[in-house]
Each structure stands twice: as C-alpha cells, then as structure tokens.
ChimeraX commands (.cxc) that place a marker at each C-alpha (Angstrom):
marker #1 position 57.89,-171.09,-71.60 radius 0.5
marker #1 position 55.51,-169.76,-74.20 radius 0.5
marker #1 position 52.78,-171.74,-75.81 radius 0.5
marker #1 position 52.87,-171.32,-79.58 radius 0.5
marker #1 position 49.77,-172.03,-81.68 radius 0.5
marker #1 position 49.65,-173.04,-85.34 radius 0.5
marker #1 position 51.61,-170.91,-87.70 radius 0.5
marker #1 position 49.99,-168.22,-89.82 radius 0.5
marker #1 position 50.40,-170.32,-92.95 radius 0.5
marker #1 position 48.66,-173.27,-91.34 radius 0.5
marker #1 position 45.83,-171.05,-90.20 radius 0.5
marker #1 position 45.42,-169.64,-93.72 radius 0.5
marker #1 position 45.36,-173.08,-95.27 radius 0.5
marker #1 position 42.83,-174.28,-92.69 radius 0.5
marker #1 position 40.52,-171.28,-93.23 radius 0.5
marker #1 position 40.79,-171.66,-97.00 radius 0.5
marker #1 position 39.88,-175.33,-96.88 radius 0.5
marker #1 position 36.98,-174.60,-94.54 radius 0.5
marker #1 position 35.68,-171.85,-96.81 radius 0.5
marker #1 position 35.91,-174.01,-99.91 radius 0.5
marker #1 position 34.13,-176.84,-98.12 radius 0.5
marker #1 position 31.35,-174.58,-96.94 radius 0.5
marker #1 position 30.88,-173.12,-100.42 radius 0.5
marker #1 position 30.77,-176.56,-101.98 radius 0.5
marker #1 position 28.24,-177.83,-99.45 radius 0.5
marker #1 position 26.11,-174.70,-99.78 radius 0.5
marker #1 position 26.23,-174.85,-103.57 radius 0.5
marker #1 position 25.06,-178.45,-103.68 radius 0.5
marker #1 position 22.65,-178.68,-100.73 radius 0.5
marker #1 position 21.87,-175.04,-99.66 radius 0.5
marker #1 position 22.52,-175.80,-96.01 radius 0.5
marker #1 position 23.59,-172.21,-95.30 radius 0.5
marker #1 position 20.47,-170.55,-96.69 radius 0.5
marker #1 position 18.95,-170.15,-93.24 radius 0.5
marker #1 position 22.14,-168.63,-91.86 radius 0.5
marker #1 position 22.38,-166.28,-94.83 radius 0.5
marker #1 position 18.80,-165.13,-94.25 radius 0.5
marker #1 position 19.46,-164.48,-90.58 radius 0.5
marker #1 position 22.60,-162.48,-91.36 radius 0.5
marker #1 position 20.80,-160.41,-94.01 radius 0.5
marker #1 position 18.00,-159.69,-91.54 radius 0.5
marker #1 position 20.50,-158.51,-88.92 radius 0.5
marker #1 position 22.44,-156.21,-91.28 radius 0.5
marker #1 position 19.35,-154.81,-93.10 radius 0.5
marker #1 position 18.85,-151.91,-90.62 radius 0.5
marker #1 position 22.52,-151.04,-91.04 radius 0.5
marker #1 position 22.06,-150.94,-94.81 radius 0.5
marker #1 position 19.05,-148.67,-94.44 radius 0.5
marker #1 position 20.92,-146.35,-92.10 radius 0.5
marker #1 position 23.88,-146.15,-94.47 radius 0.5
marker #1 position 21.62,-145.43,-97.45 radius 0.5
marker #1 position 19.30,-142.99,-95.64 radius 0.5
marker #1 position 21.23,-139.72,-96.31 radius 0.5
marker #1 position 21.49,-140.37,-100.05 radius 0.5
marker #1 position 17.85,-141.49,-100.27 radius 0.5
marker #1 position 16.62,-138.45,-98.31 radius 0.5
marker #1 position 18.62,-136.07,-100.50 radius 0.5
marker #1 position 17.22,-137.69,-103.62 radius 0.5
marker #1 position 13.66,-137.50,-102.32 radius 0.5
marker #1 position 13.98,-133.80,-101.41 radius 0.5
marker #1 position 15.51,-132.95,-104.77 radius 0.5
marker #1 position 12.80,-134.86,-106.60 radius 0.5
marker #1 position 10.06,-133.22,-104.52 radius 0.5
marker #1 position 11.37,-129.71,-105.17 radius 0.5
marker #1 position 11.72,-130.39,-108.87 radius 0.5
marker #1 position 8.24,-131.89,-109.01 radius 0.5
marker #1 position 6.74,-128.89,-107.21 radius 0.5
marker #1 position 8.37,-126.44,-109.61 radius 0.5
marker #1 position 7.17,-128.45,-112.58 radius 0.5
marker #1 position 3.67,-128.71,-111.15 radius 0.5
marker #1 position 3.47,-124.96,-110.46 radius 0.5
marker #1 position 4.63,-124.16,-113.97 radius 0.5
marker #1 position 2.25,-126.68,-115.49 radius 0.5
marker #1 position -0.62,-125.39,-113.33 radius 0.5
marker #1 position 0.03,-121.80,-114.46 radius 0.5
marker #1 position 0.09,-122.89,-118.11 radius 0.5
marker #1 position -3.10,-124.92,-117.74 radius 0.5
marker #1 position -4.84,-122.06,-115.95 radius 0.5
marker #1 position -3.94,-119.66,-118.73 radius 0.5
marker #1 position -5.03,-122.13,-121.41 radius 0.5
marker #1 position -8.29,-122.82,-119.58 radius 0.5
marker #1 position -9.08,-119.12,-119.39 radius 0.5
marker #1 position -8.65,-118.72,-123.14 radius 0.5
marker #1 position -10.67,-121.86,-123.90 radius 0.5
marker #1 position -13.50,-120.85,-121.61 radius 0.5
marker #1 position -13.62,-117.46,-123.31 radius 0.5
marker #1 position -13.98,-119.23,-126.65 radius 0.5
marker #1 position -16.82,-121.38,-125.27 radius 0.5
marker #1 position -18.81,-118.36,-124.11 radius 0.5
marker #1 position -20.35,-117.79,-127.53 radius 0.5
marker #1 position -21.19,-121.44,-128.06 radius 0.5
marker #1 position -23.85,-121.45,-125.33 radius 0.5
marker #1 position -25.55,-118.48,-126.95 radius 0.5
marker #1 position -25.29,-119.85,-130.48 radius 0.5
marker #1 position -26.82,-123.23,-129.55 radius 0.5
marker #1 position -30.06,-121.55,-128.45 radius 0.5
marker #1 position -30.37,-119.23,-131.45 radius 0.5
marker #1 position -33.03,-119.53,-134.12 radius 0.5
marker #1 position -32.20,-119.20,-137.82 radius 0.5
marker #1 position -32.43,-115.42,-137.72 radius 0.5
marker #1 position -29.80,-115.14,-134.95 radius 0.5
marker #1 position -27.55,-117.70,-136.60 radius 0.5
marker #1 position -27.46,-115.54,-139.73 radius 0.5
marker #1 position -26.83,-112.48,-137.59 radius 0.5
marker #1 position -23.82,-114.03,-135.84 radius 0.5
marker #1 position -22.55,-116.04,-138.79 radius 0.5
marker #1 position -19.52,-113.80,-139.21 radius 0.5
marker #1 position -18.55,-114.06,-135.53 radius 0.5
marker #1 position -18.89,-117.78,-134.73 radius 0.5
marker #1 position -15.14,-118.18,-134.15 radius 0.5
marker #1 position -13.42,-116.21,-131.42 radius 0.5
marker #1 position -10.77,-114.54,-133.53 radius 0.5
marker #1 position -10.30,-111.32,-131.54 radius 0.5
marker #1 position -6.99,-110.57,-129.88 radius 0.5
marker #1 position -6.99,-111.41,-126.16 radius 0.5
marker #1 position -4.79,-110.38,-123.25 radius 0.5
marker #1 position -4.83,-111.54,-119.62 radius 0.5
marker #1 position -4.56,-108.91,-116.88 radius 0.5
marker #1 position -4.51,-109.19,-113.10 radius 0.5
marker #1 position -6.59,-107.09,-110.71 radius 0.5
marker #1 position -4.29,-104.93,-108.58 radius 0.5
marker #1 position -6.85,-103.23,-106.35 radius 0.5
marker #1 position -10.57,-102.62,-105.90 radius 0.5
marker #1 position -12.16,-99.20,-105.43 radius 0.5
marker #1 position -13.69,-99.13,-101.94 radius 0.5
marker #1 position -16.07,-96.27,-102.79 radius 0.5
marker #1 position -19.57,-97.65,-102.03 radius 0.5
marker #1 position -21.05,-95.61,-104.91 radius 0.5
marker #1 position -18.75,-96.97,-107.63 radius 0.5
marker #1 position -17.58,-100.36,-108.82 radius 0.5
marker #1 position -14.11,-100.05,-110.34 radius 0.5
marker #1 position -10.90,-102.09,-110.30 radius 0.5
marker #1 position -7.27,-101.38,-111.23 radius 0.5
marker #1 position -5.47,-103.71,-113.66 radius 0.5
marker #1 position -1.75,-104.36,-114.17 radius 0.5
marker #1 position -1.76,-103.68,-117.93 radius 0.5
marker #1 position -1.77,-100.34,-119.71 radius 0.5
marker #1 position -1.07,-98.52,-122.96 radius 0.5
marker #1 position 2.25,-100.32,-123.35 radius 0.5
marker #1 position 0.15,-103.43,-124.09 radius 0.5
marker #1 position -2.02,-101.42,-126.56 radius 0.5
marker #1 position -4.96,-101.11,-124.17 radius 0.5
marker #1 position -7.45,-98.33,-124.91 radius 0.5
marker #1 position -10.31,-96.56,-123.16 radius 0.5
marker #1 position -13.61,-98.35,-123.57 radius 0.5
marker #1 position -11.98,-101.74,-124.16 radius 0.5
marker #1 position -14.22,-104.68,-123.14 radius 0.5
marker #1 position -13.22,-106.60,-120.00 radius 0.5
marker #1 position -14.38,-110.22,-119.50 radius 0.5
marker #1 position -13.85,-113.16,-117.22 radius 0.5
marker #1 position -14.36,-116.83,-118.06 radius 0.5
marker #1 position -18.15,-116.61,-117.54 radius 0.5
marker #1 position -19.13,-113.34,-119.19 radius 0.5
marker #1 position -18.68,-109.60,-119.60 radius 0.5
marker #1 position -17.32,-107.73,-116.57 radius 0.5
marker #1 position -17.16,-104.13,-117.81 radius 0.5
marker #1 position -14.89,-101.81,-119.77 radius 0.5
marker #1 position -11.75,-99.70,-119.35 radius 0.5
marker #1 position -12.34,-96.07,-118.39 radius 0.5
marker #1 position -8.75,-94.97,-117.82 radius 0.5
marker #1 position -5.52,-96.27,-119.36 radius 0.5
marker #1 position -2.05,-95.37,-118.12 radius 0.5
marker #1 position 1.32,-96.59,-119.40 radius 0.5
marker #1 position 1.56,-99.49,-116.93 radius 0.5
marker #1 position -1.93,-99.83,-115.42 radius 0.5
marker #1 position -5.55,-99.13,-116.19 radius 0.5
marker #1 position -8.94,-98.75,-114.50 radius 0.5
marker #1 position -12.02,-100.76,-115.41 radius 0.5
marker #1 position -15.62,-99.82,-114.65 radius 0.5
marker #1 position -17.63,-102.94,-113.80 radius 0.5
marker #1 position -21.10,-103.81,-115.06 radius 0.5
marker #1 position -22.52,-103.23,-111.60 radius 0.5
marker #1 position -21.35,-99.61,-111.40 radius 0.5
marker #1 position -24.43,-97.32,-111.31 radius 0.5
marker #1 position -22.92,-95.23,-114.13 radius 0.5
marker #1 position -22.45,-98.20,-116.46 radius 0.5
marker #1 position -24.87,-99.44,-119.10 radius 0.5
marker #1 position -24.41,-101.99,-121.86 radius 0.5
marker #1 position -26.59,-102.79,-124.91 radius 0.5
marker #1 position -27.84,-106.38,-124.70 radius 0.5
marker #1 position -30.42,-108.60,-126.30 radius 0.5
marker #1 position -32.45,-111.55,-125.10 radius 0.5
marker #1 position -30.83,-114.56,-126.67 radius 0.5
marker #1 position -34.11,-116.49,-126.97 radius 0.5
marker #1 position -36.13,-113.81,-128.78 radius 0.5
marker #1 position -33.65,-111.23,-130.01 radius 0.5
marker #1 position -35.34,-108.33,-128.19 radius 0.5
marker #1 position -32.89,-105.54,-127.56 radius 0.5
marker #1 position -32.51,-103.97,-124.12 radius 0.5
marker #1 position -30.08,-102.14,-121.87 radius 0.5
marker #1 position -28.45,-103.58,-118.74 radius 0.5
marker #1 position -27.74,-100.87,-116.17 radius 0.5
marker #1 position -25.61,-101.23,-113.04 radius 0.5
marker #1 position -27.26,-100.85,-109.66 radius 0.5
marker #1 position -24.25,-100.85,-107.33 radius 0.5
marker #1 position -25.07,-104.39,-106.21 radius 0.5
marker #1 position -22.81,-107.24,-107.29 radius 0.5
marker #1 position -25.81,-109.54,-107.80 radius 0.5
marker #1 position -28.24,-107.31,-109.70 radius 0.5
marker #1 position -28.52,-105.38,-112.95 radius 0.5
marker #1 position -31.53,-103.28,-113.90 radius 0.5
marker #1 position -33.13,-103.91,-117.32 radius 0.5
marker #1 position -35.28,-100.81,-117.93 radius 0.5
marker #1 position -37.77,-100.02,-120.70 radius 0.5
marker #1 position -39.24,-103.55,-120.97 radius 0.5
marker #1 position -43.02,-103.37,-121.66 radius 0.5
marker #1 position -45.34,-105.25,-119.36 radius 0.5
marker #1 position -46.46,-107.54,-122.20 radius 0.5
marker #1 position -42.95,-108.29,-123.52 radius 0.5
marker #1 position -41.95,-111.90,-124.20 radius 0.5
marker #1 position -39.39,-112.29,-121.44 radius 0.5
marker #1 position -38.93,-115.06,-118.89 radius 0.5
marker #1 position -36.93,-115.81,-115.77 radius 0.5
marker #1 position -33.74,-117.54,-116.81 radius 0.5
marker #1 position -33.50,-115.83,-120.21 radius 0.5
marker #1 position -29.89,-115.27,-121.23 radius 0.5
marker #1 position -28.78,-111.72,-122.05 radius 0.5
marker #1 position -25.88,-111.38,-124.50 radius 0.5
marker #1 position -24.11,-108.37,-125.93 radius 0.5
marker #1 position -25.93,-107.03,-128.98 radius 0.5
marker #1 position -22.90,-105.39,-130.59 radius 0.5
marker #1 position -24.75,-102.06,-130.92 radius 0.5
marker #1 position -22.70,-98.96,-130.18 radius 0.5
marker #1 position -19.48,-100.48,-131.51 radius 0.5
marker #1 position -18.01,-101.07,-128.06 radius 0.5
marker #1 position -18.68,-104.70,-127.09 radius 0.5
marker #1 position -18.43,-107.55,-129.62 radius 0.5
marker #1 position -21.75,-109.29,-130.13 radius 0.5
marker #1 position -22.65,-112.63,-128.62 radius 0.5
marker #1 position -20.87,-112.50,-125.26 radius 0.5
marker #1 position -22.94,-113.61,-122.20 radius 0.5
marker #1 position -23.81,-110.77,-119.83 radius 0.5
marker #1 position -26.53,-111.83,-117.36 radius 0.5
marker #1 position -29.63,-113.96,-116.74 radius 0.5
marker #1 position -33.10,-112.64,-115.94 radius 0.5
marker #1 position -33.93,-113.33,-112.30 radius 0.5
marker #1 position -37.04,-111.23,-111.58 radius 0.5
marker #1 position -39.95,-109.82,-113.62 radius 0.5
marker #1 position -42.58,-107.62,-111.96 radius 0.5
marker #1 position -45.27,-106.22,-114.29 radius 0.5
marker #1 position -46.53,-102.76,-113.35 radius 0.5
marker #1 position -50.15,-102.45,-114.50 radius 0.5
marker #1 position -50.27,-98.71,-113.90 radius 0.5
marker #1 position -47.08,-98.02,-115.82 radius 0.5
marker #1 position -45.72,-98.66,-119.29 radius 0.5
marker #1 position -42.75,-100.75,-118.25 radius 0.5
marker #1 position -42.17,-103.73,-115.97 radius 0.5
marker #1 position -39.42,-104.03,-113.42 radius 0.5
marker #1 position -36.87,-106.53,-114.69 radius 0.5
marker #1 position -33.77,-107.62,-112.78 radius 0.5
marker #1 position -30.87,-109.73,-113.99 radius 0.5
marker #1 position -27.87,-111.35,-112.33 radius 0.5
marker #1 position -24.44,-110.87,-113.94 radius 0.5
marker #1 position -22.81,-114.08,-115.14 radius 0.5
marker #1 position -19.27,-112.81,-114.54 radius 0.5
marker #1 position -17.80,-113.49,-111.11 radius 0.5
marker #1 position -17.29,-109.79,-110.67 radius 0.5
marker #1 position -16.09,-109.78,-107.06 radius 0.5
marker #1 position -14.41,-113.20,-107.01 radius 0.5
marker #1 position -11.79,-113.16,-109.77 radius 0.5
marker #1 position -8.12,-112.15,-109.82 radius 0.5
marker #1 position -7.55,-112.37,-113.58 radius 0.5
marker #1 position -9.59,-110.90,-116.42 radius 0.5
marker #1 position -9.56,-111.01,-120.21 radius 0.5
marker #1 position -9.15,-107.91,-122.36 radius 0.5
marker #1 position -10.61,-108.11,-125.86 radius 0.5
marker #1 position -9.62,-106.16,-128.95 radius 0.5
marker #1 position -12.85,-105.85,-130.90 radius 0.5
marker #1 position -12.66,-105.74,-134.69 radius 0.5
marker #1 position -15.38,-103.11,-134.54 radius 0.5
marker #1 position -12.73,-100.53,-133.73 radius 0.5
marker #1 position -11.79,-98.37,-130.74 radius 0.5
marker #1 position -14.00,-95.71,-129.26 radius 0.5
marker #1 position -11.66,-92.80,-128.54 radius 0.5
marker #1 position -14.16,-91.05,-126.35 radius 0.5
marker #1 position -13.73,-93.66,-123.67 radius 0.5
marker #1 position -17.25,-93.25,-122.32 radius 0.5
marker #1 position -19.64,-96.14,-121.61 radius 0.5
marker #1 position -21.36,-97.46,-124.74 radius 0.5
marker #1 position -24.79,-96.42,-123.52 radius 0.5
marker #1 position -24.50,-94.15,-120.48 radius 0.5
marker #1 position -27.01,-95.14,-117.85 radius 0.5
marker #1 position -28.24,-91.64,-117.27 radius 0.5
marker #1 position -28.89,-90.87,-120.98 radius 0.5
marker #1 position -30.28,-94.18,-122.24 radius 0.5
marker #1 position -33.19,-93.41,-124.60 radius 0.5
marker #1 position -36.59,-94.40,-123.36 radius 0.5
marker #1 position -37.42,-96.38,-126.50 radius 0.5
marker #1 position -34.16,-98.25,-126.72 radius 0.5
marker #1 position -35.59,-101.47,-125.33 radius 0.5
marker #1 position -38.97,-101.32,-127.05 radius 0.5
marker #1 position -37.74,-102.01,-130.54 radius 0.5
marker #1 position -37.75,-105.61,-131.65 radius 0.5
marker #1 position -34.72,-106.98,-133.44 radius 0.5
marker #1 position -35.40,-107.34,-137.17 radius 0.5
marker link #1:1,2 radius 0.2
marker link #1:2,3 radius 0.2
marker link #1:3,4 radius 0.2
marker link #1:4,5 radius 0.2
marker link #1:5,6 radius 0.2
marker link #1:6,7 radius 0.2
marker link #1:7,8 radius 0.2
marker link #1:8,9 radius 0.2
marker link #1:9,10 radius 0.2
marker link #1:10,11 radius 0.2
marker link #1:11,12 radius 0.2
marker link #1:12,13 radius 0.2
marker link #1:13,14 radius 0.2
marker link #1:14,15 radius 0.2
marker link #1:15,16 radius 0.2
marker link #1:16,17 radius 0.2
marker link #1:17,18 radius 0.2
marker link #1:18,19 radius 0.2
marker link #1:19,20 radius 0.2
marker link #1:20,21 radius 0.2
marker link #1:21,22 radius 0.2
marker link #1:22,23 radius 0.2
marker link #1:23,24 radius 0.2
marker link #1:24,25 radius 0.2
marker link #1:25,26 radius 0.2
marker link #1:26,27 radius 0.2
marker link #1:27,28 radius 0.2
marker link #1:28,29 radius 0.2
marker link #1:29,30 radius 0.2
marker link #1:30,31 radius 0.2
marker link #1:31,32 radius 0.2
marker link #1:32,33 radius 0.2
marker link #1:33,34 radius 0.2
marker link #1:34,35 radius 0.2
marker link #1:35,36 radius 0.2
marker link #1:36,37 radius 0.2
marker link #1:37,38 radius 0.2
marker link #1:38,39 radius 0.2
marker link #1:39,40 radius 0.2
marker link #1:40,41 radius 0.2
marker link #1:41,42 radius 0.2
marker link #1:42,43 radius 0.2
marker link #1:43,44 radius 0.2
marker link #1:44,45 radius 0.2
marker link #1:45,46 radius 0.2
marker link #1:46,47 radius 0.2
marker link #1:47,48 radius 0.2
marker link #1:48,49 radius 0.2
marker link #1:49,50 radius 0.2
marker link #1:50,51 radius 0.2
marker link #1:51,52 radius 0.2
marker link #1:52,53 radius 0.2
marker link #1:53,54 radius 0.2
marker link #1:54,55 radius 0.2
marker link #1:55,56 radius 0.2
marker link #1:56,57 radius 0.2
marker link #1:57,58 radius 0.2
marker link #1:58,59 radius 0.2
marker link #1:59,60 radius 0.2
marker link #1:60,61 radius 0.2
marker link #1:61,62 radius 0.2
marker link #1:62,63 radius 0.2
marker link #1:63,64 radius 0.2
marker link #1:64,65 radius 0.2
marker link #1:65,66 radius 0.2
marker link #1:66,67 radius 0.2
marker link #1:67,68 radius 0.2
marker link #1:68,69 radius 0.2
marker link #1:69,70 radius 0.2
marker link #1:70,71 radius 0.2
marker link #1:71,72 radius 0.2
marker link #1:72,73 radius 0.2
marker link #1:73,74 radius 0.2
marker link #1:74,75 radius 0.2
marker link #1:75,76 radius 0.2
marker link #1:76,77 radius 0.2
marker link #1:77,78 radius 0.2
marker link #1:78,79 radius 0.2
marker link #1:79,80 radius 0.2
marker link #1:80,81 radius 0.2
marker link #1:81,82 radius 0.2
marker link #1:82,83 radius 0.2
marker link #1:83,84 radius 0.2
marker link #1:84,85 radius 0.2
marker link #1:85,86 radius 0.2
marker link #1:86,87 radius 0.2
marker link #1:87,88 radius 0.2
marker link #1:88,89 radius 0.2
marker link #1:89,90 radius 0.2
marker link #1:90,91 radius 0.2
marker link #1:91,92 radius 0.2
marker link #1:92,93 radius 0.2
marker link #1:93,94 radius 0.2
marker link #1:94,95 radius 0.2
marker link #1:95,96 radius 0.2
marker link #1:96,97 radius 0.2
marker link #1:97,98 radius 0.2
marker link #1:98,99 radius 0.2
marker link #1:99,100 radius 0.2
marker link #1:100,101 radius 0.2
marker link #1:101,102 radius 0.2
marker link #1:102,103 radius 0.2
marker link #1:103,104 radius 0.2
marker link #1:104,105 radius 0.2
marker link #1:105,106 radius 0.2
marker link #1:106,107 radius 0.2
marker link #1:107,108 radius 0.2
marker link #1:108,109 radius 0.2
marker link #1:109,110 radius 0.2
marker link #1:110,111 radius 0.2
marker link #1:111,112 radius 0.2
marker link #1:112,113 radius 0.2
marker link #1:113,114 radius 0.2
marker link #1:114,115 radius 0.2
marker link #1:115,116 radius 0.2
marker link #1:116,117 radius 0.2
marker link #1:117,118 radius 0.2
marker link #1:118,119 radius 0.2
marker link #1:119,120 radius 0.2
marker link #1:120,121 radius 0.2
marker link #1:121,122 radius 0.2
marker link #1:122,123 radius 0.2
marker link #1:123,124 radius 0.2
marker link #1:124,125 radius 0.2
marker link #1:125,126 radius 0.2
marker link #1:126,127 radius 0.2
marker link #1:127,128 radius 0.2
marker link #1:128,129 radius 0.2
marker link #1:129,130 radius 0.2
marker link #1:130,131 radius 0.2
marker link #1:131,132 radius 0.2
marker link #1:132,133 radius 0.2
marker link #1:133,134 radius 0.2
marker link #1:134,135 radius 0.2
marker link #1:135,136 radius 0.2
marker link #1:136,137 radius 0.2
marker link #1:137,138 radius 0.2
marker link #1:138,139 radius 0.2
marker link #1:139,140 radius 0.2
marker link #1:140,141 radius 0.2
marker link #1:141,142 radius 0.2
marker link #1:142,143 radius 0.2
marker link #1:143,144 radius 0.2
marker link #1:144,145 radius 0.2
marker link #1:145,146 radius 0.2
marker link #1:146,147 radius 0.2
marker link #1:147,148 radius 0.2
marker link #1:148,149 radius 0.2
marker link #1:149,150 radius 0.2
marker link #1:150,151 radius 0.2
marker link #1:151,152 radius 0.2
marker link #1:152,153 radius 0.2
marker link #1:153,154 radius 0.2
marker link #1:154,155 radius 0.2
marker link #1:155,156 radius 0.2
marker link #1:156,157 radius 0.2
marker link #1:157,158 radius 0.2
marker link #1:158,159 radius 0.2
marker link #1:159,160 radius 0.2
marker link #1:160,161 radius 0.2
marker link #1:161,162 radius 0.2
marker link #1:162,163 radius 0.2
marker link #1:163,164 radius 0.2
marker link #1:164,165 radius 0.2
marker link #1:165,166 radius 0.2
marker link #1:166,167 radius 0.2
marker link #1:167,168 radius 0.2
marker link #1:168,169 radius 0.2
marker link #1:169,170 radius 0.2
marker link #1:170,171 radius 0.2
marker link #1:171,172 radius 0.2
marker link #1:172,173 radius 0.2
marker link #1:173,174 radius 0.2
marker link #1:174,175 radius 0.2
marker link #1:175,176 radius 0.2
marker link #1:176,177 radius 0.2
marker link #1:177,178 radius 0.2
marker link #1:178,179 radius 0.2
marker link #1:179,180 radius 0.2
marker link #1:180,181 radius 0.2
marker link #1:181,182 radius 0.2
marker link #1:182,183 radius 0.2
marker link #1:183,184 radius 0.2
marker link #1:184,185 radius 0.2
marker link #1:185,186 radius 0.2
marker link #1:186,187 radius 0.2
marker link #1:187,188 radius 0.2
marker link #1:188,189 radius 0.2
marker link #1:189,190 radius 0.2
marker link #1:190,191 radius 0.2
marker link #1:191,192 radius 0.2
marker link #1:192,193 radius 0.2
marker link #1:193,194 radius 0.2
marker link #1:194,195 radius 0.2
marker link #1:195,196 radius 0.2
marker link #1:196,197 radius 0.2
marker link #1:197,198 radius 0.2
marker link #1:198,199 radius 0.2
marker link #1:199,200 radius 0.2
marker link #1:200,201 radius 0.2
marker link #1:201,202 radius 0.2
marker link #1:202,203 radius 0.2
marker link #1:203,204 radius 0.2
marker link #1:204,205 radius 0.2
marker link #1:205,206 radius 0.2
marker link #1:206,207 radius 0.2
marker link #1:207,208 radius 0.2
marker link #1:208,209 radius 0.2
marker link #1:209,210 radius 0.2
marker link #1:210,211 radius 0.2
marker link #1:211,212 radius 0.2
marker link #1:212,213 radius 0.2
marker link #1:213,214 radius 0.2
marker link #1:214,215 radius 0.2
marker link #1:215,216 radius 0.2
marker link #1:216,217 radius 0.2
marker link #1:217,218 radius 0.2
marker link #1:218,219 radius 0.2
marker link #1:219,220 radius 0.2
marker link #1:220,221 radius 0.2
marker link #1:221,222 radius 0.2
marker link #1:222,223 radius 0.2
marker link #1:223,224 radius 0.2
marker link #1:224,225 radius 0.2
marker link #1:225,226 radius 0.2
marker link #1:226,227 radius 0.2
marker link #1:227,228 radius 0.2
marker link #1:228,229 radius 0.2
marker link #1:229,230 radius 0.2
marker link #1:230,231 radius 0.2
marker link #1:231,232 radius 0.2
marker link #1:232,233 radius 0.2
marker link #1:233,234 radius 0.2
marker link #1:234,235 radius 0.2
marker link #1:235,236 radius 0.2
marker link #1:236,237 radius 0.2
marker link #1:237,238 radius 0.2
marker link #1:238,239 radius 0.2
marker link #1:239,240 radius 0.2
marker link #1:240,241 radius 0.2
marker link #1:241,242 radius 0.2
marker link #1:242,243 radius 0.2
marker link #1:243,244 radius 0.2
marker link #1:244,245 radius 0.2
marker link #1:245,246 radius 0.2
marker link #1:246,247 radius 0.2
marker link #1:247,248 radius 0.2
marker link #1:248,249 radius 0.2
marker link #1:249,250 radius 0.2
marker link #1:250,251 radius 0.2
marker link #1:251,252 radius 0.2
marker link #1:252,253 radius 0.2
marker link #1:253,254 radius 0.2
marker link #1:254,255 radius 0.2
marker link #1:255,256 radius 0.2
marker link #1:256,257 radius 0.2
marker link #1:257,258 radius 0.2
marker link #1:258,259 radius 0.2
marker link #1:259,260 radius 0.2
marker link #1:260,261 radius 0.2
marker link #1:261,262 radius 0.2
marker link #1:262,263 radius 0.2
marker link #1:263,264 radius 0.2
marker link #1:264,265 radius 0.2
marker link #1:265,266 radius 0.2
marker link #1:266,267 radius 0.2
marker link #1:267,268 radius 0.2
marker link #1:268,269 radius 0.2
marker link #1:269,270 radius 0.2
marker link #1:270,271 radius 0.2
marker link #1:271,272 radius 0.2
marker link #1:272,273 radius 0.2
marker link #1:273,274 radius 0.2
marker link #1:274,275 radius 0.2
marker link #1:275,276 radius 0.2
marker link #1:276,277 radius 0.2
marker link #1:277,278 radius 0.2
marker link #1:278,279 radius 0.2
marker link #1:279,280 radius 0.2
marker link #1:280,281 radius 0.2
marker link #1:281,282 radius 0.2
marker link #1:282,283 radius 0.2
marker link #1:283,284 radius 0.2
marker link #1:284,285 radius 0.2
marker link #1:285,286 radius 0.2
marker link #1:286,287 radius 0.2
marker link #1:287,288 radius 0.2
marker link #1:288,289 radius 0.2
marker link #1:289,290 radius 0.2
marker link #1:290,291 radius 0.2
marker link #1:291,292 radius 0.2
marker link #1:292,293 radius 0.2
marker link #1:293,294 radius 0.2
marker link #1:294,295 radius 0.2
view
C-alpha cells in the first residue's frame, strides 16, 4: 500500500560515494571551479550583510579613537609651534644686524626666558582703549608690566594681575608706548599706540633721519621692561615736514593683535617693574628720546 524508497543507510552510502567522486574529479581536473565561483558570487552579499555590524562598529571605534588622537596631537603641535615661532622671532632681527648690533645682542641670541601660554578671555569694547583679559594670573607668577607676545611679535604688556586672570594693554592703545630701535641702523625711537589696530605712531624722528619704508622695529631693551630684540612693527609711511623738526612716521604692528586667541607671556631676566606702568608712557615721552643715535 505504501511505496518505500531506499533506506537511510543506502542513501548515506550513495551520497558519500557521490561526494568522494566529485572531490576526486574536482581535485584532478577542476571541473567544479565554475560552479564554486557561481556559488561564491551568490553568497557574497550574504557574507557582507552578516559581517556589516561588526565592520561598522570597528570603523566607528577606529574613527573616534583617531579623532581623539588627532585632536590631542594637533593641540601638542600647536603649542610646540607657538614656542618655536617665538624662538625664531629674534633670528630675523639678528640676520640683518651689522657687527655693532651682533655684539650688542650677543648675550641674548638664545631664547632662554621663561614662557607661558595664556588664552584671551575677552576684549575691551571701549573705543578709546585696547585691552584684553587673559586666563592666567598671579597664581602662575604673572606680574604687572610683563611683556605679552604672539608668534609674530610684541603685543603689549600686563597692566593688572589678579589671582586667576589678568589684563593686558595692547601696543595699539593710545596710552601705550614702547622703546624700539630700527634694526637696520640702530636708531632708537618710541612706538606709540594710536587706537588703530593697523598703525603705530613713531614720533621724534628728524626729517633727515636714515629711515625707510619696510624698516623693522625691534625692542631696544631700554627701560627694563621688554627684552631686547623682539619684533614690534614695520615702517609703512614717512612724511617729511619741512616746516617742522620732525617727520610723520607710521608703522604697522607685526603681531596679529585682533586675530589671535593665545598669547605668550615672557619672564624677562631684566627683572620685574613693580610700578606696573608702561615702560615709556605715551604722554610723557621725552622729546629727544628718538633723536639720539645708538652708540
């Protein structure tokens, strides 16, 4: 009544013999290579789908780790670059010096002062002043009158120091003045803020003085406030005044005064100035201060 097929044992023996035969034929003549390729092509999307979650998780983990490492490395490189660029500031001035200036700066060729990086917290919006607040204070040994730089040149000096923050007066503040000298000739002068971010006034320069557009102004070190040899500005305009004793001379600050977020604080080996006033106040600068030639 019922049709019975081959037994299970017979089926197993038949399948085993067939498998062995196929393996032998494939091993010797590779007849099943085409079939194997077709099967692998069909199941490849299934393999990708099965492996996708693990691959995606690995990629996300690797990306997050890489981003953290890159951010940390970028911060370290940025800090290192800032220090290195500060060290290179003097080199540009020293390359253009004559023998007299090389002897003058012989003791300060290497940048061996203590340095500290500070971030700008806020900017004074008063149109008649140019001041910024920094996130470092007396707990980091900051002091009034301390020089403030960026990677390109002098920015100003500290006028107020609190425990956790401080205030810096920028070069462009009308109340700020800094003793400088022309790097090419050694002539001493004073750079006075004008309130403009792009212009400093260089008063008391005689009409017949040896000064040119493009001349580099560096700190002279006079007054004991700013270390000597740091770039300050470049001469951009010279207008002789035949009816007067002095010419009008303008200079552009080298520091990116209104475009930086981090600054350098320098501990000068010339000592602190406890008074905390600008080195050469703009309103009391002596009339003959710029007339005297450097020895």
